[in-house]
N, C-alpha and C positions, 0 to 999 in steps of 0.2 A: 347378640346383636339380632335386632329384630329386623322382618323382612322389610318393612318401611324406612327404617334405617339405612339398611343396604341399598336399597335402590335411590335414596336421595344421597349416598355418598358414591354410589356410580354416576347419578347425573351430576354432581359436584364436579367429578373428575373429568368428565367429559366436556362439561363445560369449559374446567381451564384450560383442556388440549384445545378445544376449538379456538378460544383466545387465545392462547399461544401460537397458533398456526397462524391467526389472522395478524398477529404482531410479525413473526418470522416473514410472510409474505408481503406485508407494508416494508419490512426493513431491507428485503431483496429487491423490492422494486421503487425505492426513493432514492435518491443521491443525497449524500450528507457532505456539504463542501464549507467550510471553513477558510475564510479571505483574511489575511494580515495586511493592514497596512504597513507600506515600507516603514522601517524604521520604528514599529509598535510593537514589536516581539517583546515578551517578558524577559526577564533575566533569565529565568529556569528555560524558556524555550531556547533563547541565545546559547546558553550552555548546552542544551540538547542538541543543538544544530552543529556546535563545536566537537561534541562528543563523535555525532555520525561524521564530520567530514576526519574526522581522525581515526576511524576505522581504519584497519587491513584485514581484508577478509578473502577467502581463498575462491577463486573463480570456477566455472563449470569445467573447466579444463585441468585443473589442480594447481594453477598458478596462484600467485597473492597478487591482491590489486589494494593499493591505499585510496580512498574515496578524495584524499586532499589531492590528487592529481587533476582533479577536476574543479579546483576551487578558479573562480572567475566566470564559470558558465551557469547558465541557468541549468539546475541540476534538478531531473524529476526522479524523486527517488520512489521504486514501487515496491513494497514490502509484499511477499506472495509466498505461495508453496504448491507444490505438484500435486498435491491432493485438493484442491480448491478449485472448482471449476470457474466461478467467475474471473478468477485470477488469470486461468489459461487463455479463456474469452476475450479478456481486454489487451492480451498480451500483443497478439498480430496488428492491432491496431495502434500500439505505443511504438510498434517496428517503424510503421509508417510514418510516424511522426517523428521518429528519431531521424529517420530520412530526411523526411522533409524541413526539419529546424535545426539539424546540424550546422548548416552554414550560417545561422543567426546565432551561434554559441549554445546551443542547448544539447545537454548530454544525460540520456535516459540511464539509468541503472537499476537492474532487477535484484532487491537483496531478498533471497529465499529462507524462510525460516523452515528447514528441511534438511533429508540426510544429502550430503554432496554427492553419492552415486546416481541417485533420483533425478538430481537437477542436470548432470551430464546425460545421463540417458534421456531425458525431457529436450535438451539443448540439441541433441542428434535428429530426434524427430520432429522437433519444432523449431524451425532457425528464427532466432531472435536477432535484431540489428543492433544490440546493445547486449552490455556485459550482462552477465549473470553472477552473483555473488552468493555466499551462503553463510549464514551466522547463527549463532547458539541463541535458542529460544530466549533463554534469561536474558542475556546481552539484547536483544532486538525488542523485547518486548517491553523493555525498560526505556528504550529510546522511543517507541511508538507512543509510550504513555505520555512521555516528555512532549512528545510532538501534538500531543491531544488526543490519540487514540486510547481513551480511558477503557473501550470494550476491548481490547486486544483482537481486534476483528480483522479478518483479511479479505480482499484484497485492500491494502491502505498505502494512499501514495501522497507523496510532500514532495512542494515543489521550493528548491531552496534559491534565493536569488543570488545573482553574480558577487553581491557583498556579504553573503552567509547567512542572510536572514531567511525567515521561514516566510516565502509568500502566499502559499495556500496550502490547506489539505484536503483530502478525500477519502471518506471511508466506504467501502463498497466498490463496485464495478463502475470504471469511470468510461463513458463514451465516448469515442474516438473524436466526436464532432464536437462535444462539449468541451475535452480537453484541448483540442485544436483552436477554440477561440479564446481560452485561457492562454495558450502560448501565443497566439498570435498578439495580445494583449502585452503579454509582459517581457517580448522580444521587440517590441516597435519603441 
């Protein structure tokens, strides 16, 4: 390989890495929100929300929790992991919103794609005002995909209406003030 070809190859790799860095920074700093109008969820989405609501998963304390216990509530399901910095960053705000909106029939649930011991340790270090459950990556990735998270990125939050329909999803860190506005609209 000639010296000129090597320099061209190195320049191409550097350009690709720079482009990937810009894309990663853009994705990290922009919010991706999808809104579903009531009653307009596709059959696949409806099947996925049913699948989600029929899950029974272990919680951080080692018990088992069935998501169907929260049917009839506005359910905010946050898929997260202990190793995910934006996941951990948004959780204190979610706790405050759980406290604020619980009287209006709203229930937050965190579902970790993680190790149960790590979730338990996290829950001891960072008090969270809502249940933290743990699920297998295979099971949860399929559900997230069915809810519209084709990339499988975290954090991913889905809001399920009282009637079991998907109301809204959000990929990436969801700022407390933005989610509060959504919840205020959905609970009025």
